[in-house]
C-alpha positions, 0 to 999 in steps of 0.5 A, spaced: 500 500 500 503 506 497 504 512 502 499 517 502 503 524 500 502 530 504 499 535 499 496 542 499 489 544 498 490 547 492 494 541 489 488 536 492 483 541 488 487 540 481 487 533 482 480 533 483 478 537 478 482 532 473 477 527 476 471 531 474 470 536 480 469 543 480 469 549 485 462 550 487 464 555 493 468 557 499 465 557 506 470 560 511 476 555 510 473 550 507 472 549 499 466 546 496 467 542 490 461 539 486 461 533 481 460 536 474 456 530 472 450 526 475 450 525 481 452 532 483 456 529 489 459 535 493 466 534 497 469 539 502 476 540 502 480 544 508 484 550 505 490 548 508 497 548 506 498 541 508 492 536 508 492 531 514 493 524 512 486 522 515 483 527 512 486 526 505 484 519 505 477 520 507 476 525 501 479 520 496 474 515 499 468 520 498 471 521 491 472 514 489 479 515 488 485 510 490 491 513 493 495 510 487 490 514 482 491 520 486 498 520 486 498 518 478 494 524 477 499 529 481 
């Protein structure tokens, strides 16, 4: 199992954009992304310089991506 990288919110959003998500809006320090195609699922990414490993893992699970797929899109 590959290690979960330490990345910034901006990099996570760029990768999720490649996976079909767009920035919908921002509430405080959380950026809300929305899937372009149906079903219009929403993801929340904290706007931090470093995303915690557990938080990133949860975001990837919600997006339906594996760590390998995520690192391949970096």
